[in-house]
Every structure is written in C-alpha cells, then in structure tokens.
MDTraj code that builds the backbone (N, CA, C; nanometers):
import mdtraj as md
import numpy as np

residues = "UNK UNK UNK UNK UNK UNK UNK UNK UNK UNK UNK UNK UNK UNK UNK UNK UNK UNK UNK UNK UNK UNK UNK UNK UNK UNK UNK UNK UNK UNK UNK UNK UNK UNK UNK UNK UNK UNK UNK UNK UNK UNK UNK UNK UNK UNK UNK UNK UNK UNK UNK UNK UNK UNK UNK UNK UNK UNK UNK UNK UNK UNK UNK UNK UNK UNK UNK UNK UNK UNK UNK UNK UNK UNK UNK UNK UNK UNK UNK UNK UNK UNK UNK UNK UNK UNK UNK UNK UNK UNK UNK UNK UNK UNK UNK".split()
xyz = np.array([
    [-14.1573, 2.3331, 1.7208],
    [-14.1231, 2.3905, 1.8684],
    [-14.0230, 2.2868, 1.9317],
    [-13.9091, 2.3538, 1.9916],
    [-13.8354, 2.2442, 2.0685],
    [-13.8762, 2.2358, 2.2194],
    [-13.8756, 2.1504, 2.2891],
    [-13.8851, 2.1143, 2.4209],
    [-13.8423, 2.2474, 2.5222],
    [-13.7366, 2.2877, 2.4637],
    [-13.6534, 2.4004, 2.5639],
    [-13.7442, 2.5435, 2.4849],
    [-13.8158, 2.5356, 2.4637],
    [-13.8963, 2.6352, 2.3915],
    [-14.0244, 2.6242, 2.4481],
    [-14.0442, 2.5533, 2.4693],
    [-14.1770, 2.5284, 2.5415],
    [-14.1759, 2.5863, 2.6930],
    [-14.3077, 2.7159, 2.7072],
    [-14.3080, 2.7870, 2.8201],
    [-14.4284, 2.7686, 2.9179],
    [-14.4004, 2.7678, 3.0302],
    [-14.4966, 2.7542, 3.1370],
    [-14.6529, 2.7918, 3.1021],
    [-14.6423, 2.9188, 3.0125],
    [-14.7666, 2.9484, 2.9755],
    [-14.8298, 2.8405, 2.8492],
    [-14.7490, 2.8323, 2.7523],
    [-14.7802, 2.7125, 2.6725],
    [-14.8713, 2.5934, 2.7454],
    [-14.7778, 2.5774, 2.8426],
    [-14.8075, 2.4234, 2.9161],
    [-14.9642, 2.4382, 2.9945],
    [-14.9563, 2.5690, 3.0341],
    [-15.0789, 2.6193, 3.1172],
    [-15.2062, 2.6115, 3.0229],
    [-15.2030, 2.6573, 2.8942],
    [-15.3067, 2.6276, 2.7807],
    [-15.3190, 2.4681, 2.7859],
    [-15.2206, 2.4287, 2.7223],
    [-15.2290, 2.2811, 2.7329],
    [-15.3023, 2.1944, 2.8186],
    [-15.2712, 2.2219, 2.8978],
    [-15.3145, 2.1192, 3.0315],
    [-15.4514, 2.1587, 3.0844],
    [-15.5118, 2.2840, 3.0679],
    [-15.6072, 2.3384, 3.1021],
    [-15.6219, 2.3752, 3.2666],
    [-15.4816, 2.4610, 3.2505],
    [-15.4451, 2.5283, 3.4134],
    [-15.5420, 2.5983, 3.4684],
    [-15.5799, 2.5863, 3.6097],
    [-15.6567, 2.6240, 3.6525],
    [-15.5881, 2.7613, 3.7452],
    [-15.6238, 2.8505, 3.8189],
    [-15.5999, 2.9569, 3.8950],
    [-15.5603, 2.9103, 4.0255],
    [-15.5889, 2.7971, 4.0575],
    [-15.5261, 2.7413, 4.2082],
    [-15.3684, 2.6768, 4.1820],
    [-15.3831, 2.6345, 4.0488],
    [-15.2482, 2.5396, 4.0559],
    [-15.1113, 2.6428, 4.0485],
    [-15.0123, 2.6324, 4.1266],
    [-14.9318, 2.7087, 4.1521],
    [-14.8519, 2.6707, 4.0554],
    [-14.7482, 2.7943, 4.0004],
    [-14.6456, 2.7425, 3.8810],
    [-14.5214, 2.6959, 3.9152],
    [-14.5093, 2.6696, 4.0571],
    [-14.3724, 2.5827, 4.1029],
    [-14.4451, 2.4460, 4.0726],
    [-14.5532, 2.4219, 4.0660],
    [-14.5894, 2.2649, 4.0379],
    [-14.5746, 2.2376, 3.8747],
    [-14.6122, 2.3341, 3.8193],
    [-14.5805, 2.3137, 3.7000],
    [-14.4240, 2.2965, 3.6264],
    [-14.3311, 2.3733, 3.7380],
    [-14.1964, 2.3590, 3.7063],
    [-14.1813, 2.2203, 3.7415],
    [-14.2182, 2.1722, 3.8420],
    [-14.1621, 2.0160, 3.8995],
    [-14.1929, 1.9048, 3.7684],
    [-14.3221, 1.9424, 3.7180],
    [-14.3813, 1.8705, 3.5972],
    [-14.2822, 1.8657, 3.4792],
    [-14.2517, 1.9898, 3.4618],
    [-14.1776, 2.0167, 3.3312],
    [-14.0436, 1.9643, 3.3494],
    [-13.9381, 1.9510, 3.4805],
    [-13.8026, 1.9148, 3.5008],
    [-13.8391, 1.7530, 3.5076],
    [-13.9700, 1.6999, 3.5526],
    [-13.9677, 1.5667, 3.5778],
    [-13.9942, 1.5066, 3.4562],
    [-14.0393, 1.5818, 3.3409],
    [-14.0830, 1.5051, 3.2528],
    [-13.9801, 1.4938, 3.1382],
    [-13.8772, 1.6221, 3.1352],
    [-13.7627, 1.6317, 3.0529],
    [-13.6668, 1.5156, 3.1000],
    [-13.6498, 1.5154, 3.2573],
    [-13.5815, 1.4089, 3.2938],
    [-13.6188, 1.2597, 3.2743],
    [-13.7376, 1.2207, 3.2481],
    [-13.8133, 1.1119, 3.2173],
    [-13.7509, 1.0790, 3.0677],
    [-13.7856, 1.1630, 2.9807],
    [-13.7392, 1.1394, 2.8405],
    [-13.5736, 1.1549, 2.8427],
    [-13.5139, 1.1881, 2.9144],
    [-13.3607, 1.1745, 2.8923],
    [-13.3278, 1.0357, 2.9699],
    [-13.4048, 1.0128, 3.0484],
    [-13.3774, 0.8775, 3.0968],
    [-13.4029, 0.7375, 3.0345],
    [-13.5353, 0.7917, 2.9492],
    [-13.5679, 0.6695, 2.8553],
    [-13.4978, 0.6355, 2.7326],
    [-13.4630, 0.7807, 2.6973],
    [-13.3933, 0.7666, 2.5383],
    [-13.2453, 0.7539, 2.5561],
    [-13.2125, 0.7908, 2.6602],
    [-13.0160, 0.8381, 2.6724],
    [-12.9831, 0.9393, 2.5971],
    [-13.0591, 1.0084, 2.5413],
    [-13.0498, 1.1674, 2.4836],
    [-13.0190, 1.2543, 2.5890],
    [-12.9464, 1.3590, 2.5743],
    [-12.9246, 1.4712, 2.6136],
    [-12.9874, 1.5794, 2.5879],
    [-13.0036, 1.6744, 2.6496],
    [-13.0918, 1.7888, 2.6458],
    [-13.0842, 1.8634, 2.4892],
    [-12.9701, 1.8550, 2.4385],
    [-12.9416, 1.9147, 2.3125],
    [-13.0013, 1.8320, 2.2396],
    [-12.9701, 1.6853, 2.2463],
    [-13.0106, 1.6068, 2.1128],
    [-13.1751, 1.5804, 2.1369],
    [-13.2256, 1.5958, 2.2794],
    [-13.3999, 1.5891, 2.2500],
    [-13.4518, 1.6888, 2.1804],
    [-13.3884, 1.8342, 2.1555],
    [-13.4206, 1.9691, 2.1008],
    [-13.4076, 1.9448, 1.9731],
    [-13.3304, 1.8333, 1.8935],
    [-13.2904, 1.7777, 1.7542],
    [-13.4299, 1.7568, 1.7195],
    [-13.5415, 1.7090, 1.7964],
    [-13.6358, 1.6160, 1.7415],
    [-13.7794, 1.6760, 1.7863],
    [-13.8594, 1.7698, 1.6741],
    [-13.9379, 1.8408, 1.7511],
    [-14.0652, 1.7824, 1.7824],
    [-14.0772, 1.6346, 1.7106],
    [-14.1653, 1.5354, 1.7910],
    [-14.1721, 1.4993, 1.9216],
    [-14.0499, 1.5169, 1.9797],
    [-14.0479, 1.4779, 2.1158],
    [-14.1220, 1.5734, 2.2152],
    [-14.1357, 1.7146, 2.1588],
    [-14.2417, 1.8124, 2.2091],
    [-14.3488, 1.7828, 2.2603],
    [-14.4047, 1.6679, 2.1586],
    [-14.5388, 1.6382, 2.2033],
    [-14.5179, 1.5468, 2.3135],
    [-14.4687, 1.4430, 2.3160],
    [-14.4441, 1.3389, 2.3645],
    [-14.4191, 1.4166, 2.5445],
    [-14.3490, 1.5175, 2.5340],
    [-14.2925, 1.6168, 2.6584],
    [-14.4242, 1.6828, 2.7343],
    [-14.4965, 1.7411, 2.6285],
    [-14.6270, 1.7886, 2.6958],
    [-14.7230, 1.6979, 2.6967],
    [-14.7528, 1.5920, 2.6654],
    [-14.8286, 1.4824, 2.6829],
    [-14.8034, 1.4412, 2.8370],
    [-14.6436, 1.4105, 2.8614],
    [-14.6414, 1.3563, 3.0106],
    [-14.6602, 1.4893, 3.0937],
    [-14.6366, 1.5982, 3.0667],
    [-14.6938, 1.6848, 3.1409],
    [-14.8348, 1.6970, 3.2033],
    [-14.9090, 1.6970, 3.0652],
    [-15.0411, 1.6542, 3.0865],
    [-15.0958, 1.5528, 3.1688],
    [-15.0431, 1.4320, 3.1375],
    [-15.0800, 1.3176, 3.2417],
    [-15.0464, 1.3147, 3.3879],
    [-14.9047, 1.4300, 3.3784],
    [-14.8771, 1.4405, 3.5413],
    [-14.9907, 1.5170, 3.5898],
    [-15.0423, 1.6225, 3.5468],
    [-15.1320, 1.7198, 3.6061],
    [-15.2510, 1.6355, 3.6410],
    [-15.3090, 1.5634, 3.5387],
    [-15.4377, 1.4790, 3.5591],
    [-15.4225, 1.3900, 3.6602],
    [-15.3210, 1.3027, 3.6745],
    [-15.2919, 1.2153, 3.7584],
    [-15.2247, 1.2641, 3.8923],
    [-15.2326, 1.3719, 3.9784],
    [-15.1382, 1.4454, 4.0467],
    [-15.1803, 1.3542, 4.1669],
    [-15.2885, 1.2715, 4.1869],
    [-15.3238, 1.2088, 4.3502],
    [-15.2312, 1.1383, 4.3419],
    [-15.2201, 1.0628, 4.4851],
    [-15.1183, 0.9482, 4.5137],
    [-15.1701, 0.8410, 4.4676],
    [-15.3001, 0.8539, 4.4555],
    [-15.3956, 0.7082, 4.4044],
    [-15.4716, 0.7664, 4.3151],
    [-15.5055, 0.6307, 4.1983],
    [-15.6199, 0.6604, 4.0971],
    [-15.7276, 0.5269, 4.1112],
    [-15.8146, 0.5802, 4.0377],
    [-15.8957, 0.4659, 4.0334],
    [-15.8915, 0.3541, 3.9479],
    [-15.8407, 0.3942, 3.8483],
    [-15.8133, 0.3058, 3.7729],
    [-15.6650, 0.2802, 3.7458],
    [-15.6342, 0.1714, 3.6720],
    [-15.4732, 0.1117, 3.6697],
    [-15.4057, 0.2239, 3.5473],
    [-15.2888, 0.2677, 3.6010],
    [-15.2412, 0.3567, 3.4983],
    [-15.1551, 0.2884, 3.4096],
    [-15.1556, 0.3499, 3.2914],
    [-15.0875, 0.2684, 3.1499],
    [-15.0024, 0.3992, 3.1027],
    [-14.9059, 0.3106, 3.0023],
    [-14.8303, 0.4406, 2.9373],
    [-14.8761, 0.4532, 2.8403],
    [-14.8659, 0.6342, 2.8263],
    [-14.9424, 0.6783, 2.6697],
    [-14.8803, 0.5908, 2.5517],
    [-14.9970, 0.5645, 2.4517],
    [-14.9239, 0.4758, 2.3478],
    [-14.8354, 0.5568, 2.2616],
    [-14.8972, 0.6929, 2.2561],
    [-14.8042, 0.8044, 2.1419],
    [-14.6860, 0.8306, 2.2210],
    [-14.6592, 0.8451, 2.3355],
    [-14.5434, 0.8938, 2.3701],
    [-14.4575, 0.7997, 2.3747],
    [-14.4905, 0.6641, 2.4272],
    [-14.3922, 0.5537, 2.3969],
    [-14.3657, 0.5313, 2.2863],
    [-14.4293, 0.5259, 2.1574],
    [-14.4024, 0.5230, 2.0530],
    [-14.3070, 0.6530, 1.9907],
    [-14.2972, 0.7432, 2.0333],
    [-14.2240, 0.8408, 1.9774],
    [-14.1053, 0.8416, 2.0562],
    [-14.1084, 0.8204, 2.1613],
    [-13.9826, 0.8298, 2.2347],
    [-13.9294, 0.6800, 2.2134],
    [-13.9688, 0.6010, 2.1690],
    [-13.8813, 0.4272, 2.1360],
    [-13.7916, 0.4848, 2.0186],
    [-13.8765, 0.5876, 1.9014],
    [-13.7936, 0.6057, 1.8051],
    [-13.6540, 0.6357, 1.8358],
    [-13.6275, 0.7121, 1.9456],
    [-13.5061, 0.7951, 1.9519],
    [-13.4250, 0.6969, 2.0727],
    [-13.4771, 0.5975, 2.1184],
    [-13.3987, 0.5080, 2.2398],
    [-13.2775, 0.5048, 2.1745],
    [-13.1789, 0.5411, 2.2220],
    [-13.0419, 0.4774, 2.2165],
    [-12.9823, 0.3849, 2.3049],
    [-13.0651, 0.3978, 2.4476],
    [-12.9970, 0.3234, 2.5413],
    [-13.0844, 0.2005, 2.5859],
    [-13.0469, 0.0955, 2.5322],
    [-13.1062, -0.0432, 2.5401],
    [-13.0586, -0.1348, 2.6660],
    [-13.0221, -0.0564, 2.7816],
    [-12.9747, -0.1465, 2.8761],
    [-13.0917, -0.2110, 2.9597],
])
top = md.Topology()
chain = top.add_chain()
for i, resn in enumerate(residues, 1):
    res = top.add_residue(resn, chain, resSeq=i)
    for name in ("N", "CA", "C"):
        top.add_atom(name, md.element.get_by_symbol(name[0]), res)
traj = md.Trajectory(xyz[None], top)
C-alpha cells in the first residue's frame, strides 16, 4: 500500500479511533505526517509512493501524534526508532 492510498478509515482502525475524535483531526495528522516525511527525506510525494515501507512509518507517525496529542506529556518524547530507520534509508537531503 502506498502512502497516497491510506484512507482515513484505515487510519481510524490502526490508531484505535474513538467516536469522539473528529475526522478533521485525522486529516491534520495525515498532512503533518506526510510533510514530516517529505522534510526528513527530501523526497517528493511521488517518490514517497515508490517505497511501500514508508507507509508503515507514515502510519506510525500518525499513531504517535494521536496518542501524544496533549500539549504536555509525562515522559520524555523520543523518536520512534522504526520510523527513523525507515526514513533514514531514503533520506537524500543531508543538509
């Protein structure tokens, strides 16, 4: 599955969507995660879709955003090592 093929419904199932979460919040997470991946890797949307393992990183990022949506958290935030490893494989912008 490509990042562009991931639907809101797929994400709702993946993140344990509750009826109280509005769809527009999911849309924000989707856009933010995609922008993060593009910024981290330097790839375009088209290039991102060429690597299906990036889809897992995309979904993990959205899940992390959903779970940690409070402005403060009790524990220190750290990068998801799986997401970092996947995205690092395709990073072309080492600025």
